[in-house]
C-alpha positions, -999 to 999 in steps of 0.1 A, spaced: -464 843 674 -447 815 653 -467 824 617 -451 793 603 -472 766 584 -464 732 577 -472 712 546 -498 690 575 -508 720 588 -522 735 551 -538 701 548 -553 696 575 -573 732 576 -582 723 538 -597 688 545 -613 699 579 -633 721 558 -639 703 533 -655 678 559 -676 706 574 -690 716 541 -697 684 528 -713 675 558 -735 713 561 -742 710 523 -755 671 518 -789 665 513 -809 636 517 -809 623 474 -788 652 467 -768 653 435 -734 641 440 -721 660 411 -732 690 422 -717 685 453 -683 674 442 -681 709 418 -692 729 451 -664 710 470 -641 717 445 -649 755 444 -642 759 476 -614 741 479 -595 763 452 -608 794 473 -598 779 504 -564 773 489 -563 808 475 -568 826 506 -542 801 521 -513 814 500 -529 854 501 -523 847 544 -486 833 535 -479 863 508 -488 887 533 -474 874 567 -441 869 548 -444 828 553 -424 806 528 -445 770 516 -429 738 522 -432 724 492 -412 741 460 -430 751 431 -429 727 403 -411 744 371 -421 728 339 -399 727 308 -412 744 273 -396 754 240 -398 786 230 -404 808 195 -395 846 188 -423 856 170 -412 872 136 -433 890 108 -433 870 74 -453 865 42 -487 846 46 -504 827 20 -542 814 17 -547 786 -15 -577 771 -25 -576 736 -36 -598 724 -65 -591 695 -88 -591 703 -127 -577 685 -160 -557 693 -186 -575 705 -221 -564 713 -256 -576 749 -266 -570 729 -304 -591 697 -299 -608 687 -333 -621 660 -353 -616 664 -387 -647 647 -408 -661 640 -442 -679 666 -460 -713 671 -477 -730 631 -475 -696 611 -474 -688 582 -488 -668 552 -487 -633 558 -472 -610 552 -499 -574 562 -487 -556 570 -454 -527 591 -448 -518 596 -416 -514 575 -387 -517 584 -348 -487 603 -336 -481 617 -369 -477 656 -370 -501 673 -396 -502 710 -409 -536 726 -411 -552 718 -450 -529 691 -455 -548 657 -467 -548 632 -441 -579 610 -461 -602 601 -487 -637 588 -498 -645 574 -533 -645 598 -563 -647 579 -590 -682 590 -598 -678 629 -593 -641 623 -614 -659 601 -645 -683 633 -646 -656 654 -644 -641 640 -674 -667 641 -695 -677 673 -689 -639 685 -698 -640 671 -734 -675 689 -739 -659 720 -727 -633 718 -754 -654 715 -782 -678 742 -769 -645 762 -764 -637 753 -798 -672 768 -814 -669 794 -788 -638 810 -802 -650 804 -841 -681 820 -835 -665 846 -813 -639 857 -846 -671 855 -870 -689 880 -845 -660 904 -843 -661 901 -886 -697 915 -881 -706 877 -893 -732 857 -880 -765 864 -857 -760 876 -820 -780 852 -812 -754 824 -824 -726 841 -808 -747 847 -776 -755 807 -777 -721 801 -781 -710 819 -749 -736 807 -727 -728 768 -736 -692 775 -727 -699 794 -692 -725 765 -684 -700 737 -688 -672 759 -668 -698 763 -639 -707 725 -641 -672 713 -641 -662 738 -612 -692 722 -589 -679 687 -598 -645 699 -586 -660 708 -555 -679 680 -549 -645 660 -555 -626 685 -530 -651 674 -505 -640 640 -507 -608 649 -491 -607 649 -453 -584 678 -449 -568 686 -413 -585 717 -398 -555 727 -376 -521 719 -375 -509 700 -345 -509 656 -337 -528 630 -349 -541 617 -314 -567 592 -329 -581 578 -361 -614 567 -362 -615 558 -398 -609 523 -417 -605 517 -452 -640 506 -468 -659 519 -442 -686 546 -446 -682 578 -435 -706 603 -424 -703 635 -415 -739 629 -387 -720 598 -372 -699 606 -339 -664 596 -335 -660 591 -374 -630 612 -384 -593 617 -372 -587 637 -341 -559 662 -343 -548 679 -312 -524 712 -313 -499 704 -281 -486 738 -282 -521 751 -267 -528 729 -238 -538 744 -204 -554 734 -168 -590 742 -162 -608 739 -132 -645 749 -117 -642 768 -86 -673 770 -58 -688 810 -66 -679 817 -29 -642 823 -41 -655 849 -70 -643 879 -48 -610 864 -46 -595 848 -78 -581 871 -102 -563 868 -133 -527 864 -123 -533 848 -93 -502 824 -82 -513 791 -89 -492 756 -81 -506 727 -105 -497 688 -94 -502 661 -120 -503 632 -101 -503 610 -125 -468 617 -141 -452 629 -104 -448 667 -115 -458 697 -101 -453 734 -119 -456 771 -104 -475 792 -130 -503 821 -132 -544 817 -134 -540 834 -172 -584 834 -176 -613 840 -149 -648 832 -165 -674 860 -155 -702 838 -157 -720 817 -128 -730 785 -139 -768 783 -125 -767 752 -120 -733 744 -103 -729 777 -91 -692 775 -100 -671 797 -121 -644 782 -146 -608 790 -143 -576 784 -167 -537 782 -162 -517 780 -195 -489 750 -201 -461 749 -218 -453 726 -243 -440 692 -229 -447 654 -241 -457 647 -208 -492 662 -208 -522 648 -222 -556 662 -228 -579 653 -198 -553 640 -178 -560 650 -141 -543 686 -124 -545 697 -89 -542 735 -88 -535 750 -54 -542 785 -61 -533 818 -39 -567 837 -30 -550 859 -2 -514 871 1 -501 895 27 -463 906 35 -451 913 67 -477 894 87 -472 874 120 -480 837 120 -486 809 147 -488 772 141 -522 768 146 -520 738 173 -505 766 195 -536 782 200 -557 775 227 -595 779 233 -613 796 263 -643 809 273 -632 846 266 -616 831 230 -586 820 213 -554 824 235 -516 818 232 -490 814 265 -461 831 260 -428 832 282 -420 867 300 -392 873 319 -395 886 357 -365 893 376 -344 859 373 -373 839 366 -390 828 332 -426 834 335 -458 819 315 -483 845 307 -520 842 284 -523 867 252 -552 864 235 -553 867 203 -573 876 172 -569 850 138 -571 858 104 -568 833 74 -558 795 81 -534 778 59 -521 747 64 -506 745 98 -505 781 100 -528 812 110 -527 847 106 -524 867 140 -545 902 135 -539 909 169 -528 904 206 -495 893 203 -463 917 192 -432 908 172 -402 896 195 -423 880 220 -417 845 227 -445 821 221 -444 786 243 -450 763 211 -442 728 232 -455 726 270 -482 750 271 -510 727 277 -510 727 312 -500 760 321 -515 785 342 -509 824 342 -475 830 361 -463 794 362 -423 795 364 -411 776 330 -377 765 318 -363 763 283 
């Protein structure tokens, strides 16, 4: 008996079977989509039976099997990092406005200009101290006279001449004038605006002849210590468990086209009740490129693992059983496609961490995997 089947024989068998099934299963007003699905299922089952018979009786198909071209890559362990992307800003640890003290006054002198470096305690502006100065001169003259009278009274008292009351009155008068002079001098010192920190004058918000008052906002001279800049950002509380002091961070400054790598220097412990965020900081080195309130984009490493298997995320496919990847395995002188069901970890950019399902050294198919089935022959 000749067991060979031609392509025409097989096509005829399938067509007849489908025709019989279609005629027998058709119902008036039936669901055509359901009928089509049923026919396709029967077609697949018949094709499967034909292939099984061919294998059993040793008949080879007249049509050559199609070999699919693919690209493969070896699965190798590597370092994997997961990032949090968040926008922040540059902040100066020492960024203060030097204001007038006490009740304020008319600005008479401004000793600095924007961009000038100043030292802590340096006088940078003055208000009118004319009335205080005049009073001080009067008190100094009175003190000189009172001091002479006190010295004479003291010498007499040392010689037991005069009364104790006269000595006490002279001493009291001298001490009272000294206290008054000290008070006036304190008032005069309050007319001078001094730099509370060392740094650079960032903004002068005063003008000569202007009435300055400590109660008026933006009414002073801003000084910034450019040696104490940092980047600050607010992060969602869901990341609080993974973001720690010392975590690696890459900071990009879009406005100046600059990027640096550093570490998180501080992680806040308090969660803001309104925004549900916590604060993180990273110190910056001194640079003329940086400016307070400049936008910064932080890329914080919140998870890092060494010697793990990583695959490109576009090589991962989905099925009812879960995620899988196609690998190429050698079978005699052929290379066949095989499905590997895998367990995914964290995703970072275009890569995904593989927790299980594939081994080091296996060859995964990175291009041409879309239409592959288990056992398909592939070629590089």
